[in-house]
All heavy atoms as an XYZ file, in Angstrom:
520
protein
N     100.077     39.360   -261.892
C      98.925     40.204   -261.933
C      98.862     41.163   -260.761
O      99.044     40.713   -259.635
C      97.611     39.415   -261.963
C      97.377     38.685   -263.199
S      95.687     38.084   -263.236
C      95.862     36.845   -264.451
N      98.674     42.385   -261.024
C      98.638     43.344   -259.909
C      97.289     43.989   -259.849
O      96.351     43.765   -260.640
N      97.174     44.861   -258.828
C      95.927     45.604   -258.678
C      96.037     46.908   -259.494
O      97.116     47.494   -259.575
C      95.677     45.888   -257.154
C      95.465     44.592   -256.408
O      95.153     43.594   -257.046
O      95.626     44.653   -255.211
N      94.941     47.317   -260.043
C      94.942     48.492   -260.932
C      94.119     49.641   -260.314
O      93.235     49.440   -259.523
C      94.282     48.082   -262.264
C      94.818     46.913   -262.993
C      93.945     46.572   -264.216
C      96.244     47.134   -263.368
N      94.502     50.892   -260.731
C      93.745     52.046   -260.381
C      92.484     52.168   -261.263
O      92.384     51.489   -262.266
C      94.652     53.288   -260.516
O      94.868     53.539   -261.918
N      91.615     53.075   -260.865
C      90.445     53.318   -261.732
C      90.835     53.761   -263.129
O      90.280     53.350   -264.095
C      89.491     54.307   -260.989
C      88.703     53.606   -259.902
C      88.526     54.922   -262.007
C      87.693     54.384   -259.162
N      91.864     54.629   -263.183
C      92.347     55.118   -264.504
C      92.860     54.025   -265.345
O      92.642     53.869   -266.524
C      93.408     56.241   -264.258
C      93.806     56.840   -265.507
C      94.778     58.001   -265.318
C      95.167     58.663   -266.570
N      96.110     59.765   -266.373
N      93.665     53.088   -264.684
C      94.195     51.946   -265.475
C      93.081     51.030   -265.982
O      93.138     50.515   -267.036
C      95.192     51.154   -264.547
C      96.464     51.967   -264.295
C      97.298     51.385   -263.198
O      96.758     50.776   -262.239
O      98.554     51.496   -263.260
N      92.079     50.801   -265.111
C      90.965     49.909   -265.476
C      90.221     50.580   -266.641
O      89.799     49.888   -267.607
C      90.074     49.647   -264.325
C      88.754     48.901   -264.776
C      90.741     48.815   -263.216
N      90.071     51.894   -266.638
C      89.345     52.524   -267.709
C      90.060     52.376   -269.030
O      89.436     52.217   -270.097
C      89.136     54.027   -267.387
O      90.297     54.774   -267.453
N      91.387     52.365   -268.986
C      92.190     52.173   -270.147
C      92.035     50.745   -270.681
O      91.902     50.488   -271.891
C      93.702     52.441   -269.872
O      94.491     52.216   -271.005
N      92.046     49.752   -269.805
C      91.906     48.337   -270.178
C      90.500     48.123   -270.802
O      90.386     47.401   -271.799
C      92.089     47.442   -268.937
C      91.711     46.012   -269.211
C      93.544     47.471   -268.465
N      89.468     48.674   -270.212
C      88.125     48.460   -270.650
C      87.664     49.395   -271.733
O      86.625     49.077   -272.380
C      87.138     48.541   -269.441
C      87.327     47.507   -268.343
C      86.324     47.768   -267.250
C      87.204     46.122   -268.847
N      88.390     50.437   -271.966
C      88.007     51.367   -273.019
C      86.832     52.209   -272.635
O      85.964     52.481   -273.505
N      86.736     52.603   -271.363
C      85.626     53.435   -270.918
C      86.186     54.568   -270.056
O      87.396     54.570   -269.738
C      84.548     52.654   -270.163
S      85.150     51.785   -268.742
N      85.381     55.498   -269.587
C      85.869     56.591   -268.790
C      86.115     56.154   -267.358
O      85.510     55.198   -266.852
C      84.836     57.748   -268.786
O      83.753     57.451   -267.982
N      86.984     56.887   -266.613
C      87.195     56.618   -265.172
C      85.895     56.763   -264.383
O      85.642     56.028   -263.433
C      88.192     57.658   -264.751
C      89.000     57.943   -266.029
C      87.964     57.914   -267.137
N      85.010     57.680   -264.814
C      83.717     57.784   -264.105
C      82.883     56.577   -264.253
O      82.191     56.123   -263.310
C      82.917     58.998   -264.603
C      83.515     60.330   -264.222
O      84.301     60.369   -263.233
O      83.197     61.343   -264.877
N      82.884     55.932   -265.431
C      82.162     54.690   -265.609
C      82.735     53.601   -264.698
O      81.987     52.866   -264.085
C      82.270     54.267   -267.118
O      81.676     55.318   -267.883
C      81.544     52.926   -267.349
N      84.084     53.510   -264.634
C      84.632     52.475   -263.767
C      84.264     52.740   -262.330
O      83.928     51.778   -261.587
C      86.210     52.494   -263.909
C      86.824     51.508   -262.917
C      86.608     52.098   -265.330
N      84.247     53.967   -261.940
C      83.868     54.349   -260.516
C      82.403     53.919   -260.244
O      82.122     53.372   -259.194
C      84.005     55.851   -260.263
N      81.569     54.071   -261.238
C      80.132     53.611   -261.114
C      80.121     52.064   -261.007
O      79.340     51.476   -260.243
C      79.278     54.076   -262.303
C      78.870     55.549   -262.192
C      77.803     55.941   -263.167
N      78.207     55.707   -264.531
C      78.818     56.604   -265.317
N      79.151     57.803   -264.802
N      79.107     56.346   -266.577
N      80.902     51.411   -261.795
C      80.974     49.933   -261.715
C      81.447     49.467   -260.340
O      80.938     48.520   -259.774
C      81.943     49.344   -262.764
C      81.493     49.424   -264.216
C      82.451     49.331   -265.240
C      80.179     49.577   -264.529
C      82.014     49.388   -266.537
C      79.768     49.626   -265.868
C      80.728     49.540   -266.883
O      80.316     49.577   -268.194
N      82.437     50.212   -259.776
C      82.919     49.822   -258.412
C      81.785     50.015   -257.404
O      81.479     49.142   -256.609
C      84.124     50.761   -258.016
C      84.456     50.578   -256.545
C      85.344     50.359   -258.860
N      81.065     51.148   -257.499
C      79.910     51.386   -256.581
C      78.821     50.405   -256.759
O      78.171     50.051   -255.783
C      79.372     52.786   -256.832
O      80.306     53.764   -256.506
N      78.630     49.885   -257.974
C      77.575     48.897   -258.245
C      77.982     47.466   -257.853
O      77.188     46.559   -258.020
C      77.169     48.950   -259.742
N      79.277     47.259   -257.450
C      79.717     45.969   -257.044
C      80.190     45.049   -258.185
O      80.337     43.864   -258.023
N      80.481     45.644   -259.367
C      80.931     44.902   -260.473
C      82.312     44.281   -260.243
O      82.725     43.289   -260.920
C      80.968     45.716   -261.753
C      79.588     46.138   -262.274
C      78.839     44.963   -262.850
O      79.400     43.967   -263.279
O      77.558     45.088   -262.906
N      83.079     44.890   -259.366
C      84.433     44.452   -259.018
C      84.404     44.096   -257.532
O      84.728     44.900   -256.627
C      85.469     45.506   -259.292
C      85.473     46.003   -260.713
C      85.066     47.258   -261.041
C      85.855     45.148   -261.756
C      85.040     47.711   -262.342
C      85.812     45.602   -263.078
C      85.407     46.876   -263.338
N      84.016     42.873   -257.181
C      83.742     42.493   -255.786
C      84.983     42.574   -254.881
O      84.822     42.770   -253.658
C      83.223     41.094   -255.833
C      83.576     40.554   -257.180
C      83.666     41.753   -258.108
N      86.172     42.560   -255.385
C      87.375     42.576   -254.532
C      88.017     43.940   -254.529
O      89.135     44.072   -253.980
C      88.389     41.523   -255.036
O      87.813     40.191   -254.970
N      87.336     44.967   -255.118
C      87.974     46.293   -255.095
C      88.024     46.786   -253.661
O      87.222     46.470   -252.806
C      87.037     47.236   -255.922
N      89.087     47.526   -253.407
C      89.313     48.082   -252.052
C      89.961     49.446   -252.118
O      90.508     49.831   -253.167
C      90.178     47.117   -251.262
C      91.601     46.935   -251.837
C      92.631     47.732   -251.425
C      91.785     46.012   -252.869
C      93.912     47.577   -251.973
C      93.054     45.859   -253.401
C      94.114     46.600   -252.924
O      95.350     46.476   -253.559
N      89.862     50.134   -251.021
C      90.435     51.491   -250.967
C      91.746     51.435   -250.167
O      91.858     50.637   -249.245
C      89.510     52.483   -250.257
C      88.345     52.896   -251.064
C      87.728     54.097   -250.481
N      88.026     55.163   -251.344
C      87.164     56.077   -251.738
N      85.947     56.057   -251.325
N      87.557     57.061   -252.543
N      92.696     52.210   -250.527
C      93.920     52.393   -249.783
C      93.679     53.409   -248.711
O      93.494     54.588   -249.037
C      95.101     52.754   -250.665
C      95.315     51.657   -251.697
C      96.367     52.994   -249.793
C      96.355     51.982   -252.767
N      93.536     53.015   -247.485
C      93.194     53.921   -246.415
C      91.685     54.233   -246.402
O      90.917     53.608   -247.105
N      91.342     55.153   -245.572
C      89.882     55.474   -245.420
C      89.332     56.197   -246.651
O      88.254     55.904   -247.142
C      89.640     56.308   -244.148
C      88.209     56.728   -244.001
C      90.107     55.555   -242.922
N      90.099     57.147   -247.195
C      89.571     57.946   -248.322
C      90.565     57.885   -249.521
O      90.487     58.692   -250.428
C      89.312     59.413   -247.945
C      90.577     60.053   -247.414
C      88.197     59.507   -246.932
C      90.467     61.547   -247.245
N      91.441     56.901   -249.481
C      92.404     56.788   -250.530
C      91.838     56.284   -251.872
O      90.641     55.984   -251.937
N      92.678     56.141   -252.837
C      92.259     55.677   -254.164
C      91.809     54.259   -254.174
O      92.267     53.438   -253.402
C      93.466     55.880   -255.035
C      94.615     55.794   -254.146
C      94.120     56.368   -252.813
N      90.898     53.929   -255.062
C      90.449     52.540   -255.224
C      91.540     51.715   -255.947
O      92.227     52.237   -256.816
C      89.198     52.446   -256.091
C      87.939     52.810   -255.294
C      87.315     54.083   -255.368
C      87.216     52.031   -254.472
N      86.229     54.027   -254.515
C      86.111     52.791   -253.992
C      87.314     50.705   -254.027
C      85.157     52.266   -253.077
C      86.451     50.211   -253.122
C      85.358     51.006   -252.705
N      91.647     50.466   -255.574
C      92.494     49.477   -256.275
C      91.577     48.300   -256.649
O      90.743     47.868   -255.840
C      93.603     48.990   -255.365
C      94.564     50.096   -254.885
C      95.205     50.859   -256.016
N      96.194     49.995   -256.664
C      96.873     50.349   -257.744
N      96.685     51.524   -258.303
N      97.730     49.522   -258.294
N      91.763     47.822   -257.834
C      90.870     46.770   -258.347
C      91.800     45.631   -258.824
O      92.631     45.807   -259.723
C      90.006     47.314   -259.522
C      89.204     48.534   -259.007
C      89.103     46.230   -260.063
C      88.705     49.392   -260.124
N      91.614     44.462   -258.268
C      92.443     43.310   -258.717
C      92.249     43.026   -260.193
O      91.111     43.095   -260.715
C      91.956     42.136   -257.878
C      91.348     42.817   -256.700
C      90.747     44.081   -257.205
N      93.335     42.796   -260.862
C      93.281     42.476   -262.338
C      92.341     41.300   -262.624
O      91.661     41.339   -263.629
C      94.717     42.174   -262.826
C      94.798     41.897   -264.337
C      94.432     43.128   -265.065
N      94.237     42.909   -266.457
C      94.867     43.533   -267.465
N      95.697     44.532   -267.165
N      94.630     43.310   -268.711
N      92.295     40.368   -261.737
C      91.394     39.172   -261.938
C      89.931     39.647   -262.022
O      89.164     39.130   -262.818
C      91.566     38.241   -260.791
C      90.770     36.925   -260.874
C      91.018     35.975   -259.803
O      92.166     35.866   -259.297
O      90.064     35.289   -259.366
N      89.496     40.612   -261.162
C      88.184     41.142   -261.244
C      87.890     41.805   -262.559
O      86.825     41.667   -263.146
C      87.908     42.150   -260.121
C      87.531     41.508   -258.788
O      87.631     40.316   -258.653
O      87.132     42.335   -257.871
N      88.867     42.578   -263.052
C      88.726     43.264   -264.356
C      88.580     42.275   -265.457
O      87.674     42.344   -266.321
C      89.917     44.183   -264.580
C      89.832     44.857   -265.968
C      90.034     45.278   -263.477
N      89.392     41.249   -265.466
C      89.340     40.223   -266.533
C      88.013     39.498   -266.492
O      87.395     39.211   -267.560
C      90.517     39.253   -266.414
C      91.871     39.829   -266.692
O      91.888     40.941   -267.336
O      92.858     39.312   -266.226
N      87.526     39.126   -265.287
C      86.262     38.395   -265.188
C      85.129     39.278   -265.681
O      84.209     38.818   -266.361
C      86.005     37.992   -263.731
C      86.858     36.787   -263.306
C      86.572     36.440   -261.900
C      87.441     35.284   -261.424
N      87.172     34.920   -260.022
N      85.084     40.552   -265.290
C      84.066     41.455   -265.709
C      84.060     41.640   -267.213
O      82.996     41.572   -267.872
C      84.177     42.812   -265.003
N      85.254     41.812   -267.789
C      85.353     42.017   -269.227
C      84.826     40.769   -269.973
O      84.054     40.892   -270.934
C      86.825     42.301   -269.644
C      86.974     42.571   -271.120
C      88.385     42.846   -271.469
N      89.234     41.760   -271.037
C      90.510     41.904   -270.626
N      91.047     43.096   -270.635
N      91.195     40.861   -270.285
N      85.204     39.558   -269.515
C      84.735     38.316   -270.103
C      83.225     38.188   -269.969
O      82.512     37.804   -270.909
C      85.431     37.136   -269.483
C      86.927     37.037   -269.814
O      87.360     37.770   -270.719
O      87.581     36.305   -269.134
N      82.659     38.573   -268.816
C      81.264     38.463   -268.552
C      80.504     39.433   -269.519
O      79.506     39.058   -270.085
C      81.011     38.862   -267.074
C      79.637     38.500   -266.545
C      79.570     38.675   -265.032
N      79.941     40.049   -264.586
C      80.984     40.322   -263.801
N      81.728     39.334   -263.340
N      81.132     41.568   -263.390
N      81.020     40.629   -269.687
C      80.349     41.633   -270.522
C      80.483     41.231   -271.972
O      79.562     41.525   -272.755
C      80.958     43.020   -270.240
C      80.701     43.494   -268.848
C      79.662     43.123   -268.044
C      81.489     44.362   -268.125
N      79.748     43.748   -266.837
C      80.873     44.517   -266.853
C      82.680     45.124   -268.395
C      81.425     45.357   -265.841
C      83.177     45.898   -267.361
C      82.544     46.028   -266.136
N      81.601     40.671   -272.373
C      81.728     40.259   -273.755
C      80.762     39.182   -274.084
O      80.127     39.158   -275.157
C      83.170     39.703   -274.037
C      84.197     40.772   -274.251
C      85.492     40.160   -274.616
N      86.538     41.135   -274.809
C      87.803     40.920   -274.724
N      88.230     39.696   -274.534
N      88.660     41.846   -274.884
N      80.587     38.224   -273.163
C      79.586     37.204   -273.356
C      78.156     37.738   -273.489
O      77.404     37.292   -274.306
N      77.855     38.689   -272.632
C      76.535     39.279   -272.665
C      76.313     40.037   -273.958
O      75.253     39.968   -274.539
C      76.318     40.211   -271.449
N      77.322     40.744   -274.450
C      77.144     41.492   -275.712
C      77.032     40.613   -276.915
O      76.325     40.903   -277.825
C      78.269     42.529   -275.867
O      79.478     41.895   -276.096
N      77.717     39.501   -276.849
C      77.552     38.476   -278.002
C      76.197     37.887   -277.988
O      75.667     37.630   -279.046
C      78.635     37.427   -277.857
C      79.986     37.919   -278.203
C      81.054     36.793   -278.091
C      82.458     37.320   -278.346
N      83.461     36.283   -278.138
N      75.696     37.584   -276.833
C      74.360     36.921   -276.774
C      73.216     37.814   -277.095
O      72.197     37.340   -277.547
C      74.161     36.256   -275.405
O      74.049     37.220   -274.380
N      73.342     39.114   -276.841
C      72.204     40.021   -277.156
C      72.484     40.905   -278.350
O      71.673     41.761   -278.645
C      71.777     40.814   -275.932
C      72.824     41.820   -275.522
O      73.736     42.180   -276.271
N      72.674     42.313   -274.296
N      73.650     40.781   -278.985
C      73.919     41.578   -280.186
C      74.306     42.992   -279.877
O      74.492     43.783   -280.768
N      74.524     43.300   -278.619
C      74.861     44.674   -278.225
C      76.352     44.934   -278.349
O      77.164     44.060   -278.215
C      74.388     44.920   -276.795
O      74.856     46.109   -276.334
N      76.745     46.211   -278.510
C      78.110     46.610   -278.578
C      78.548     47.233   -277.256
O      79.669     47.705   -277.122
C      78.383     47.594   -279.707
C      78.332     46.910   -281.049
O      78.592     45.708   -281.133
N      77.992     47.640   -282.118
N      77.707     47.326   -276.237
C      78.059     47.980   -274.981
C      78.622     46.962   -274.028
O      78.366     45.748   -274.113
C      76.765     48.632   -274.391
O      75.814     47.604   -274.144
C      76.220     49.702   -275.242
N      79.466     47.461   -273.134
C      80.115     46.602   -272.112
C      79.112     46.082   -271.097
O      79.148     44.899   -270.816
C      81.237     47.390   -271.454
N      78.304     46.909   -270.589
C      77.331     46.515   -269.595
C      76.170     47.500   -269.592
O      76.333     48.641   -269.874
C      77.942     46.459   -268.235
N      75.030     47.057   -269.162
C      73.845     47.930   -269.085
C      73.319     47.955   -267.671
O      73.595     47.078   -266.898
C      72.795     47.502   -270.042
O      72.457     46.159   -269.748
C      73.184     47.689   -271.463
């Protein structure tokens, strides 16, 4: 498992890169980090998988089709 870029995460989750960036800012991926001071974000695959599983469980329990609200 490797670390993913925002664009790669958006592909995995089926949402826009802007949405992933908002998730990063909101702390949805607790182990996300930047390469350098202003470099691109990297998100561990494990964080992506955990978030996807968490959102799937939430959407099943409330009948929603959205990933997160």
